[in-house]
Backbone as a ProteinNet text record, in pm:
[ID]
protein_1_A
[PRIMARY]
MRRSLRVVAATFALALPIPAVSADPTAFVCDVKGEVVLNDAGRPPFLGELIPGSRLRLGPGALAAVMFVVSGEEFILKGPGEFVVGKDSVTAASGTAPAKRRLASHADAAVIVQASKAGTASLRMRSAQVPRPGAVGPHYPTGPIAQLQPVLRWGGDSSATYEIVVTAASGKQVHAGPAKGTTLKLPVKLVAGQSYSWSVTPRDGAPADARFEVLAADAVQKADKARAAAKSFGDRVQLALVLQGLGSTPDAREVWGQLATERPDIPELSGLARP
[TERTIARY]
6904.1	6986.8	7124.2	7187.3	7319.5	7314.4	7204.9	7191	7181.1	7106.6	7091.5	7224.7	7308.8	7440.3	7529	7518.1	7598	7555.8	7427.6	7376.9	7427.5	7421.3	7468.6	7617.4	7694.9	7840.1	7872.2	7799.2	7822.8	7788.8	7678	7637.4	7741.7	7795.3	7897.9	8025.2	8060.3	8181.2	8168.3	8048.5	8026.6	8035.1	8003.5	8004.9	8144.8	8240.7	8377.2	8440.8	8529.7	8598.2	8688	8687	8768.9	8908	9012.4	9147.3	9184.5	9253.3	9292.6	9398.9	9387.2	9484.2	9584.9	9711.8	9812.3	9825.7	9834.9	9845.8	9986.7	9996.9	10128.9	10205.9	10337.3	10418.2	10395.8	10391.1	10362.9	10490.5	10502.1	10618.7	10574.1	10665.8	10636.8	10753.3	10720.8	10823.6	10871.6	10998	11050.6	11145.5	11173.1	11253.9	11233.2	11233.3	11221.1	11290	11377.7	11454.8	11474.7	11447.4	11464.7	11344.2	11365.6	11257.4	11225.8	11116.2	11070.4	10923.8	10890.3	10753.2	10703	10583.6	10521.9	10414.5	10430.3	10331.1	10289.3	10385.5	10361.2	10254	10234.3	10126.4	10176	10305.5	10356.3	10435.7	10481.3	10565.5	10491.4	10553.3	10486.2	10484.6	10378.7	10374.7	10473.2	10526.5	10614.2	10536.1	10591	10528.2	10410.5	10402.9	10296.9	10315.9	10204.6	10210.5	10229.8	10310.8	10335.8	10287.3	10223.4	10179.1	10269	10276	10356.9	10314.9	10412.9	10385.9	10400.3	10410.8	10431.5	10565.3	10568.8	10690.4	10733.6	10860.3	10916.9	11020.1	11001.6	11097.5	11173.9	11304.8	11390.1	11474.1	11477.5	11560.8	11704.7	11794.7	11936.2	11955.1	12030.9	12059	11947.4	11834.7	11721.5	11745.7	11672.4	11685.6	11549.4	11528	11408.3	11445.5	11378.5	11398.7	11265.9	11266.9	11146.7	11171.2	11081.2	11097.3	10985.5	11022.9	10926.9	10906.3	10780	10748.4	10782.2	10745.9	10763.4	10910.5	10992.7	11134.9	11217.7	11168.3	11247.1	11362.8	11353.2	11460	11428	11530.6	11515.5	11597.1	11535.1	11601.2	11623.3	11746.6	11782.1	11793.6	11709.7	11706.3	11773.2	11858.7	11926	11906.2	11873.5	11849	11976.5	11969.8	11847.7	11817.8	11688.9	11649.1	11501.4	11454.8	11315.7	11317.3	11232.6	11238.2	11098.1	11093.4	10966.3	10960.9	10851.7	10832.1	10771.1	10835.6	10783.4	10721.4	10698.9	10637.7	10731.8	10861.7	10955.9	11088.1	11089.4	11212.6	11180	11282.2	11269.8	11379.5	11341.9	11439.1	11447	11559.7	11580.7	11540.1	11441.7	11409.3	11512.4	11568	11678.4	11754.9	11882.8	11964.7	12035.6	12094.5	12172.2	12081.1	12115.8	12037.3	12033.7	11919.7	11908.7	12001.6	12053.1	12127.2	12026	12061.5	11968.5	12035.7	11958	12008.8	11893.9	11926.9	11825.7	11824.6	11707.5	11693.7	11704.9	11774.6	11789.3	11656.9	11576.9	11445.2	11348.4	11225.5	11125.4	10986.3	10896.4	10759.2	10674.2	10557.3	10467.2	10381.4	10310	10236.1	10130.1	10060.3	9951	10002.4	10118.6	10176.1	10216	10274.9	10318.1	10198.3	10092.9	9972.3	9913.4	9909.4	9855.9	9939.5	10072	10159.5	10145.3	10130.4	10113.7	9988.3	9879.4	9755	9769.9	9839.5	9859.1	9945.4	10051.4	10138.2	10067.7	9986.4	9911.6	9808.1	9738.8	9638.4	9702.2	9826.9	9893.6	9914.6	9925.7	9945.7	9823.7	9707.5	9584.5	9556	9648.2	9626.4	9747.8	9796.2	9915.4	9895.7	9770.7	9744.4	9725	9757	9740.2	9820.2	9760.5	9824.3	9947.8	10051.5	10173.5	10201.8	10273.1	10300.6	10375.6	10338.9	10410.2	10552	10653.2	10792.2	10824.7	10762.5	10796.1	10716.9	10617.1	10533.1	10607.6	10611.8	10680.5	10590.5	10645.3	10568.6	10634	10605.2	10663.9	10620.1	10717.1	10688.8	10707.1	10812.7	10842.3	10918.1	10879.2	10775.6	10638.9	10536.5	10398.2	10323.5	10315.6	10254.2	10350.1	10319.1	10403.8	10535.7	10646.3	10777.6	10846.9	10948.7	11018.7	11166.9	11200.9	11339.8	11346.5	11461.8	11476.4	11543.5	11614.1	11679	11646.2	11522.6	11482.8	11548.1	11554.5	11596.9	11470.3	11450.3	11332.9	11343	11230.3	11229.9	11106.9	11127.5	11017	11027.1	10918.2	10916.7	10961.7	11018.4	11062.9	11182.1	11244.7	11361.9	11485.9	11556.2	11671.9	11789	11783.2	11892	11857.3	11737.1	11692.4	11723	11712	11730.7	11596.9	11568.3	11440.9	11466.2	11368.6	11373.6	11294.4	11360.6	11299.4	11282.3	11160.4	11131.1	11060.1	11111.4	11049.8	11009.1	10883.3	10829	10762.2	10790.7	10727.7	10583.7	10504.9	10363.9	10349.9	10450.9	10448	10462.4	10502.5	10526.2	10672.9	10759	10902.3	10963.8	11040.1	11112.4	11232.9	11242.4	11356.6	11460.7	11419.1	11514.4	11456.7	11542.6	11504.7	11630.5	11625	11741.7	11725.2	11816.7	11808.8	11862.3	11814.8	11863.2	11855.4	11965.6	11967.6	11933.9	11846.9	11805.8	11669.7	11643	11510.5	11519.1	11633.9	11646.8	11730.4	11707	11786	11780.7	11896.4	11901.5	11889.5	11786.4	11762.5	11884.3	11944.8	12068.7	12049.6	11925.7	11898	11812.8	11820.3	11738.9	11601.8	11501.2	11365.4	11341.8	11222.7	11188.4	11083.1	11107.9	11012	10879.2	10771	10637.6	10585.7	10657.5	10616.8	10568.3	10482.3	10430.1	10499.8	10509.1	10579.3	10506.3	10540	10500.4	10626	10625	10740.7	10693.6	10770.5	10731.8	10852	10823.6	10925.4	10878	10963.4	10926.3	11027.1	10983	11075.3	11098.9	11207.2	11234.3	11123.2	11068.2	10959.3	10836.3	10814.5	10697.7	10629.5	10515.7	10438.7	10484.8	10478.3	10519.8	10417.9	10468.6	10382.7	10423.7	10326.8	10363.1	10297.3	10342.7	10290	10312.2	10243.3	10257.3	10305.9	10376.6	10418.6	10438.5	10450.9	10478.7	10581.6	10663.6	10762.6	10698.9	10710.8	10652.9	10723.2	10667.9	10723.4	10865.8	10939.9	11081.4	11105	11018	11039.5	11024.8	10932.3	10915.4	11037.2	11089.6	11208.5	11326.6	11339.7	11449.2	11438.1	11316.1	11295.9	11328.9	11289	11318	11467.4	11536.6	11682	11752.7	11705.7	11765.2	11747	11627.2	11601.3	11684.8	11703.2	11786.7	11932.4	11981	12120.1	12145.9	12042.1	12057.1	12026.6	11980.4	11933.4	12050	12118.4	12232.3	12194.4	12128.4	12093.2	11954.2	11917	11782.8	11677.1	11696.2	11598.3	11584.8	11697.8	11693.2	11614.5	11631.1	11563.1	11413.9	11377.7	11235.6	11176.1	11248.3	11199.7	11195.4	11292.5	11291.3	11163.6	11128.4	11005.5	10883.3	10880.6	10767.2	10762.5	10878.5	10883.7	10833.3	10875.1	10829.9	10678.6	10623.8	10478.5	10410.8	10468.5	10411	10414.1	10512.8	10522.4	10426.1	10368.4	10277	10341.6	10467.4	10537.4	10530.6	10413	10393.8	10482.5	10501.7	10591	10733.5	10787.1	10921.5	10926.1	10822.2	10817.5	10815.8	10739	10731.9	10865.9	10943.1	11075.9	11162.2	11156	11235	11182.6	11049.3	10992.3	11035	11038	11077.3	11221.2	11310.8	11451	11463.8	11392	11397.2	11337.6	11230.5	11167.3	11262.4	11342.6	11439.8	11546.9	11588.2	11692.1	11640.6	11514.3	11460.2	11331.5	11342.9	11224	11160.4	11232	11177.2	11070.3	11053.8	10946.8	10846.4	10744.9	10654	10575.4	10556.6	10480.9	10549.2	10681.4	10755.6	10715.5	10699.3	10661.9	10522.5	10435	10302	10305.2	10390.1	10404	10464.4	10539.6	10602.8	10507	10393.3	10300.7	10214.6	10178.2	10087.1	9951.2
11796.6	11677.5	11697	11812.3	11839.1	11842.6	11900.3	11906.9	11767.1	11678.7	11541.9	11471	11493.8	11430.8	11480.1	11611.3	11665.9	11604.4	11585.2	11525.9	11382.8	11307	11168.3	11164	11253.9	11257	11290.8	11386	11424.3	11310.2	11241.6	11129.4	11018.1	10993	10889.6	10926	11054.5	11099.9	11083	11109.2	11094.1	10948.1	10858.4	10716.1	10658	10730	10678.7	10684.6	10591	10596.4	10718.2	10781.1	10899.4	10854.9	10900.7	10856.6	10900.8	10813.9	10846	10954.1	11044.6	11150.7	11109.4	11106.5	11062	11160.9	11107.2	11192.6	11246.9	11362.9	11419.3	11329.9	11319.9	11243.8	11297.5	11207.7	11245.9	11249.6	11350	11363.7	11354.8	11307.3	11291.4	11341.9	11390.3	11432	11307.5	11268.9	11147.3	11174.7	11300.6	11337.1	11485.1	11522.3	11663.5	11682.6	11781.2	11805	11955.5	12004	12146.2	12227.4	12353.9	12445.7	12431	12358.3	12337.5	12377	12468.4	12519.2	12495.8	12436	12408.2	12512.5	12585.4	12683.7	12780.2	12819.8	12914.5	12865.9	12733.8	12680.3	12584.5	12575.9	12488.6	12371.2	12287.9	12173.8	12074.4	12027.5	11925.4	11791.7	11714.1	11583.7	11487.2	11396.2	11292.4	11206.7	11186.5	11115.4	11192.3	11322.7	11404.9	11423.5	11422.6	11436.9	11583.2	11605.8	11740.4	11749.3	11859.9	11881.1	11985.9	11985.2	12087.4	12227.8	12310	12445.6	12460.5	12347.2	12353.6	12422.3	12500.2	12572.5	12530	12499.1	12460.3	12564.5	12619.4	12717	12653.1	12652.5	12589	12693.8	12680.7	12768.6	12722	12797.2	12759.7	12621.7	12535.5	12402.3	12301.8	12343.5	12252.4	12163.1	12051.9	11957.1	11898.7	11872.7	11801.7	11715.5	11602.7	11514.2	11495.6	11511.9	11498.1	11388.7	11287.8	11175	11174.3	11155.9	11144.7	10996.9	10953.9	10812.2	10759.6	10833.4	10783.3	10762.1	10859.6	10851.3	10778.8	10773.1	10715.8	10803.9	10933.8	11027.4	11100.4	11121.4	11192	11321.2	11430.2	11560.1	11598	11630.2	11668.4	11820.2	11881.3	12026.1	12064.4	12165.1	12212.7	12362.6	12403.1	12543.2	12618.6	12751.3	12828	12837.4	12845.3	12859.8	12834.9	12866.1	12840.1	12759.6	12654.3	12559	12537.5	12515.6	12498.1	12357.7	12286.6	12151.1	12159.5	12094.7	12087.6	11952.6	11920.4	11792.3	11675.4	11699.8	11589.7	11632	11751	11797.8	11905.9	11944.1	12054	12154.2	12281.2	12385.4	12484.2	12552.3	12649.9	12789.2	12849.6	12990	13078.5	13028.3	13093.5	12986.7	13011.4	12912.8	12817.8	12712.1	12615.8	12519.9	12490.2	12397	12259.8	12189.5	12058	11955.2	11864.6	11749.4	11643.9	11566.5	11467.3	11331	11226.7	11091.1	10998.4	10887.3	10788.3	10677.2	10648	10544.9	10406	10316.2	10179.6	10104.1	10131.9	10070.3	10175.6	10170.5	10263.4	10204.3	10245.9	10194.7	10275.2	10220.7	10295.3	10392	10478.5	10587.4	10536	10426.9	10377.2	10335.5	10270.2	10226.7	10347.1	10449.1	10567.3	10643.2	10656	10724.8	10652.5	10518.9	10439.9	10460.5	10457.4	10477.5	10619.1	10715.6	10854.3	10870.8	10808.3	10816.6	10749.3	10634.4	10562.5	10644	10706.9	10787.9	10908.8	10974	11090.7	11051.6	10938.9	10892.2	10859.1	10811.6	10773	10891.9	11011.1	11130.2	11158.3	11105.3	11125.2	11006	10908.4	10786.6	10759.4	10860.1	10844.6	10743.5	10718.5	10627.6	10483.1	10453	10316.1	10218.8	10102	10004.5	9944.6	9924.3	9856.7	9742.5	9639	9525.8	9570.3	9513	9543.5	9490	9571.6	9529.5	9399.3	9374.4	9255.5	9131.5	9143.4	9029	8935.6	8805.6	8707	8669.5	8676	8637.7	8686.8	8622.2	8660.8	8801.3	8879.1	9009.6	9006.9	8938.6	8929.8	8800.6	8724.7	8756.8	8702.9	8774.1	8729.6	8777.7	8694.9	8735.8	8710.4	8766.2	8742.3	8818.7	8749.7	8813.8	8785.8	8866.7	8855.2	8833.5	8736.4	8699.4	8556	8492.9	8350.7	8324	8423.2	8406.9	8527.3	8533.7	8649.1	8648.3	8765.3	8777.6	8771.9	8660.6	8645.3	8742.7	8801.8	8900.6	8875.8	8875.3	8847.5	8936	8944	9020.4	8934.3	8998.6	8924.9	8990.5	8918.7	8965.5	8945.5	9053.4	9044.9	8968.7	8943.4	8867.7	8719.9	8681	8542.5	8458.2	8327	8232.4	8168	8155.2	8102.1	7985.7	7898.5	7789.5	7833.1	7832.3	7876.4	7756.5	7738.4	7628.9	7684.3	7650.3	7690	7563.4	7557.6	7436.8	7469.7	7389.6	7406.4	7358.3	7400.4	7360.9	7209.4	7142	6996.1	6926.3	7002.5	6945.2	6921.4	6943.5	6922.6	7039.7	7009.6	7113.4	7158.4	7289.2	7340.5	7402.6	7433.3	7482.8	7462.4	7425.5	7414.8	7432.4	7523.1	7544.5	7664	7681.5	7794.3	7923.1	8035	8166.8	8261.6	8328.2	8425.7	8562.6	8633.5	8765.5	8759.8	8853.1	8860.9	8867.1	8825.8	8817.2	8695.9	8643.9	8532.8	8535.9	8546.4	8531.1	8383.5	8347.1	8206.4	8147.2	8041.1	7987.5	7901.9	7878.1	7798.8	7881.7	7847.4	7918.3	7853	7938.4	7890.8	7872.5	7827.7	7802	7901.9	7967.5	8064.3	7996.2	8067.6	8015.2	7918.4	7900.1	7805.5	7878.3	7809.8	7863.5	7797.2	7871.9	7822.9	7870	7803.2	7851.5	7854.6	7941.6	7943.2	7976.7	7927.4	7946.8	7991.3	8066.3	8109	8065.8	7991.8	7937.4	7980.6	8055.2	8092.5	7974.1	7977.2	7871.9	7871.2	7754.2	7738.4	7820.6	7834.4	7909.4	7839.8	7892.1	7834.8	7895.1	7817.3	7869.7	7969.6	8062.4	8154.3	8139.4	8131.9	8104.2	8201.2	8194.7	8277.9	8205.5	8250.1	8191.8	8298.6	8254.4	8344.8	8263.7	8333.6	8266.7	8347.1	8276.5	8339.9	8361.6	8482.2	8511.1	8432	8438.4	8365.8	8411.9	8328.8	8354.1	8487	8525.1	8651.5	8770.9	8762	8870.6	8879.4	8764.8	8763.2	8825.6	8795.6	8850.7	9002.2	9051.9	9196.5	9264.2	9200.8	9256.1	9256.9	9149.2	9143.3	9252.5	9277.9	9383.2	9519.3	9543.8	9672	9684.4	9575.6	9579.1	9611.1	9550.8	9572.5	9718.3	9786.9	9926.4	10025.2	9975.7	10063.8	10114.2	10215	10272.5	10401	10490.8	10620.3	10615.8	10724.2	10734.6	10720.8	10792.5	10787.1	10647.9	10576.2	10438.7	10349.1	10370.3	10284.6	10316.5	10440.7	10474.5	10398.1	10398.3	10325.1	10175.3	10123.4	9981.8	9946.8	10027	10001.6	10005	10099.8	10111.6	9994.3	9951.9	9835.8	9711.1	9694.1	9578.2	9581.3	9699.3	9710.8	9675.2	9721.5	9691.1	9543.5	9472.1	9327.6	9249.8	9316.4	9249.8	9206.1	9247.4	9209.3	9322.6	9341.9	9447.2	9429.4	9306	9290.5	9338.7	9305.8	9351.7	9503.4	9561	9706.4	9772.9	9716.9	9775.9	9770	9664.1	9656.2	9773.1	9804.1	9914.9	10048.2	10065.3	10190.5	10210.8	10102.3	10113.4	10159.4	10106.7	10148.8	10296.5	10338.2	10478.2	10570.6	10524.5	10605.8	10630.6	10528.6	10543.7	10646.1	10643.7	10735.2	10877.1	10888.3	11020	11051.1	11078.3	11112.4	11244.2	11321.1	11447.5	11427.1	11301.8	11271.4	11180.6	11236.3	11155.8	11050.6	11070.2	10970.5	10834.5	10831.8	10706.5	10608.8	10659.6	10570.9	10512.2	10587.8	10536.5	10427.3	10443.5	10341.1	10212.9	10223.4	10105.4	10026.2	10086.6	10017.5	9918.1	9806	9708.3	9769.1
5173	5153.3	5215.2	5187.5	5244.5	5397.1	5449.2	5594.5	5653.3	5583.4	5632.3	5635.2	5529.2	5525.9	5639.4	5669.7	5779.8	5911.9	5933	6055.8	6069	5956.1	5958.8	5989.6	5926.3	5949.4	6093.6	6150.5	6289.6	6382.9	6353.4	6437.2	6432.1	6308.6	6292.4	6368.3	6364.6	6433.6	6583.7	6637.6	6780.3	6822.7	6729.1	6761.7	6762.1	6698.3	6694	6832.2	6865.5	6995	7004.3	7120.3	7142	7181.6	7110.8	7146.1	7286.1	7358.6	7495.4	7494.7	7588.5	7602.8	7707.5	7669.7	7765.1	7878.6	7999.4	8117.5	8129.5	8189.7	8213.6	8308.2	8290.8	8387.5	8527.9	8624.8	8762.3	8843.9	8930.9	9018.2	9163.4	9247	9388.7	9472.1	9592	9688	9762.3	9741.8	9803.7	9919.1	9946.4	10063.1	10088.2	10213.2	10250.1	10383.7	10388.2	10509.4	10526	10645.3	10671.7	10626	10599.7	10561.6	10413.3	10384.6	10246.8	10240.5	10149.9	10139.2	9997.6	9985.7	9856.3	9827	9717.7	9672	9782.5	9866.4	9976	10073.1	10080.7	10164.9	10271.7	10293.5	10398.5	10344.5	10436.5	10403	10315	10206.7	10125.4	10198.5	10185.7	10252.5	10187.9	10267.2	10214.8	10116	9997.1	9885.5	9827.7	9859.2	9802.7	9653.4	9577.7	9432.3	9394.3	9292.8	9241.9	9097.8	9063.4	8926.2	8861.4	8727.9	8661.1	8703.4	8732.3	8779.4	8929.5	9000.9	9146	9175	9283.7	9320.6	9461.2	9474	9602.4	9643.8	9762.6	9815	9930.1	9920.7	10020.3	10092.8	10226	10306	10305.2	10366.2	10371.9	10436.2	10369.2	10420.9	10401.5	10345.5	10325.4	10203.5	10199	10088.2	10054.4	9925.8	9881.2	9761.5	9747.4	9632.6	9561.7	9430.5	9348.2	9245.9	9242.9	9152.2	9048.3	8920.9	8811.4	8778.3	8780.7	8766	8626.9	8523.4	8387.3	8353.2	8384.1	8349.2	8455.2	8578.6	8686.4	8727.1	8697.4	8732.1	8861.8	8941.5	9068	9062.9	9106.4	9110.9	9257.2	9291	9426.8	9434.1	9516.7	9532.4	9663.5	9658.8	9779.3	9794.6	9919.2	9946.2	9981.7	9977.8	9952.3	9802.9	9771.8	9632.9	9614.2	9494.1	9456.9	9328.6	9323.7	9214	9156.8	9025.1	8954.8	8895.6	8922.7	8871	8731.6	8634.3	8498.8	8471.2	8343.1	8306.4	8328	8313	8327.7	8391.1	8453.9	8517.2	8618.9	8695.3	8791.3	8759.1	8751.2	8720.9	8836.8	8845.4	8951.8	8903.8	8973.2	8947.4	9015.8	9125.1	9194.7	9270.9	9291.1	9361.7	9266.4	9322.3	9244.2	9168.2	9044	8962.8	9029.5	9023.8	9088.5	9024.5	9106.2	9054.5	9010.2	8907.1	8853	8847.9	8878.2	8863.9	8827.2	8764.1	8728.4	8832.6	8884.8	8986.8	8924.3	8993.1	8942.9	8948.5	9051	9066.2	9115.9	9068	9119.5	9101.3	9188.5	9186.9	9090	9056.3	8968.7	9050	8978.4	9042.9	9139.3	9102.5	9187	9324.4	9327.9	9454.6	9539.7	9475.5	9550.1	9606.4	9526.9	9574	9694	9686.7	9798.9	9924.6	9910.1	10025.2	10079.7	9989.9	10033.1	10119.1	10076.4	10153.3	10288.8	10290.8	10417	10511.5	10458.8	10543.3	10599.3	10515.9	10562.1	10666.8	10642.6	10738.7	10872.2	10868.7	10992.6	11085.9	11029.8	11112.5	11199.1	11157.2	11234.3	11325.5	11326.9	11405.2	11492.6	11560.8	11643.5	11755.8	11793.4	11905.9	11861.3	11733.9	11685	11771.3	11796.7	11884.6	11819	11897.2	11852.5	11949.1	11904.1	11993.5	12118.9	12234.3	12357.6	12349.3	12383.4	12369.3	12440.5	12558.1	12634.9	12596.7	12510.6	12475.8	12381.7	12417.5	12333.9	12216.6	12096.9	11979.4	11852.1	11739.3	11611.3	11567.9	11521.5	11462.5	11311.4	11266.8	11123.7	11098.8	10990.9	10893.1	10932.8	10892.4	10907.2	10783.9	10681.4	10555.4	10440.2	10322.9	10205.3	10212	10186.6	10186.1	10052.5	10020.2	9891.9	9915.1	10000.1	10020.8	10071.3	10047.5	10078.1	10212.1	10265.8	10396.3	10484.9	10532.9	10613.8	10751.4	10812.3	10951.3	11036	11105	11190.5	11307.5	11343.5	11451.9	11539.1	11670.4	11762.6	11886.3	11959.4	12083	12199.3	12301	12418	12484.3	12573.5	12646.7	12560.1	12528.6	12439.3	12500.3	12631	12695.1	12712.4	12674.3	12693.1	12569.4	12585.3	12475	12440.9	12312	12265.2	12169.5	12160.6	12063.9	11939.6	11824.6	11700.2	11607.7	11557.8	11466.4	11343.8	11225.3	11098.4	11025	10983.4	10922.7	10789.6	10686.8	10556.5	10560.9	10462.4	10457.3	10446.9	10392.6	10380.6	10514.9	10618.3	10749.6	10779.6	10681	10699.7	10774.8	10878.2	10952	10870.7	10847.6	10772.2	10865	10987.4	11087.2	11226.4	11318.7	11459.6	11542.7	11639.2	11722.5	11813.3	11907.8	12000.3	11938.3	11988.3	11945.1	12063.6	12090.3	12199.3	12144.2	12215	12169.9	12104.1	12015.9	11952.6	11800.7	11743.5	11597.9	11561.7	11442.2	11390.4	11238.4	11174.8	11029.9	10999.7	10926.9	10897.8	10827.5	10882.3	10825.6	10701.1	10661.7	10540.8	10445.2	10316.7	10217.2	10204.8	10196.6	10174.9	10025.1	9989.6	9849.4	9804.6	9690.9	9637.2	9607.3	9636.9	9610.3	9714.2	9825.7	9928.8	10055.1	10131.8	10257.7	10375	10485.9	10604.1	10729.4	10841.2	10973.2	11058.8	11159.7	11250.1	11390.1	11486.1	11625.3	11707.2	11812.2	11907.9	12046.2	12116.3	12246.6	12351.8	12453.4	12561.3	12654.2	12727	12824.1	12929.6	12955.6	13052.3	13013.5	12881.1	12835.5	12718.9	12681.1	12570.4	12437.4	12328.3	12198.4	12142.4	12063.7	11987.5	11842.2	11753.4	11614.2	11517.5	11390.9	11283.4	11151.6	11050.3	10917.2	10819	10716.4	10609.8	10482.4	10371.8	10245.9	10167.6	10090.6	10004.6	9867.7	9814.5	9683.6	9574	9453.5	9339.6	9308.7	9235.2	9209	9138.5	9043.7	8972.2	9065.2	9161.9	9258.4	9350.2	9391.4	9476.8	9402.7	9273.7	9193.5	9181.3	9158.2	9149.2	9282.7	9391.9	9523.7	9550.2	9512.1	9531.4	9451.6	9331	9247.7	9313.5	9367.2	9434.1	9560.5	9633.7	9754.9	9719.8	9612.1	9572.3	9535.6	9487.6	9445.7	9557.6	9671.9	9779.7	9863.8	9816.6	9887.2	9961.5	9892.7	9951.4	10014.6	10082.7	10140.5	10031.4	9920.6	9811.6	9753.5	9739.7	9689.4	9783.2	9911.4	10009.2	10017	9992.4	9980.1	9863.1	9749.3	9632.7	9659.3	9736.4	9773	9847.1	9946.5	10022.4	9931.4	9838.9	9746.9	9649.5	9600.3	9510.8	9582.7	9707.7	9785.9	9804.6	9831.1	9843	9711.9	9600.3	9470.1	9437.2	9487.8	9466.2	9554.9	9654.2	9746.1	9875.1	9898.4	10020.6	10122.2	10179.4	10278.6	10402	10453.9	10569.9	10541.4	10421.9	10386.4	10376.3	10317	10303.3	10440.3	10533.9	10668	10739.2	10714.8	10773.8	10726.8	10597.4	10542.8	10594.5	10594.9	10648.2	10793.2	10871.2	11011.4	11027.2	10944.1	10948.9	10912.6	10808.7	10766.3	10872.9	10938.7	11043	11159	11192.9	11301.4	11264.3	11139.1	11093	11070	11030.6	10994.2	11071.2	11201.5	11278.9	11235	11153.2	11104.2	10997	10948.9	10853.2	10925.6	10988.3	11072.1	10996.2	10865.1	10787.8	10786.4	10799.9	10792.2	10902.5	11024.2	11133.7	11112.6	11051.2	11020.7	10915.5	10815.1	10711.7	10766.8	10875.7	10935.8	11023.7	11061.2	11151.3	11076.3	11140.1	11077.3	11051.8
[MASK]
+++++++++++++++++++++++++++++++++++++++++++++++++++++++++++++++++++++++++++++++++++++++++++++++++++++++++++++++++++++++++++++++++++++++++++++++++++++++++++++++++++++++++++++++++++++++++++++++++++++++++++++++++++++++++++++++++++++++++++++++++++++++++++++++++++++++++++++++++++

């Protein structure tokens, strides 16, 4: 009888839902400059995930930034020194203790992992096609964006004048006029949640057009907040990631492209900037 009761109790216990075990906070490498070695195995990848116990060795003058997703805290490591990643902080085994700051905006782990995979994959796709510099046509925006007054950008002769027309989905023209060069900050505000088309026409040439849409007002507000906080390199990395998380891949690529120009030492950035 007692054995039967034990069997029933064990069976009942197995049927109960197993409580979820909370995952350890995740950290990512958000900047790396100079001689930085992860676990004696080479340079850590940009946006590479770090687990507790990871060790980063920095040479003289080297720098690395480690961001924890749960807390939104970033640790700045400066060489020479050796540093150990914990569950929610980074400590110095040798060298100067890391500086710590809280990020005003930061993306969640899923977005960072996705960007990390895309950046790593880009290193194996160096021959990916890019628009020909001289080809006339819209480059940005093409797709969902999170701002109301974008800087339109197109391919063509930077010394030529083009006719730019922006039209709402209703058919109403919101802007029409000439622009010299290959960029124009739209002089009027668009409407959140609305779709648009725009065209660029060279003198004595055929128009080329593209479509885009402005995300909802709450997404635009979140993007504006992240832009306002984007002062340092690390902030701008988070801005690009936040934009990706909001679904504004074109905006994110614009930021990745700017960062790639400034930091050619991080090859993943140029890959993230490509369509």
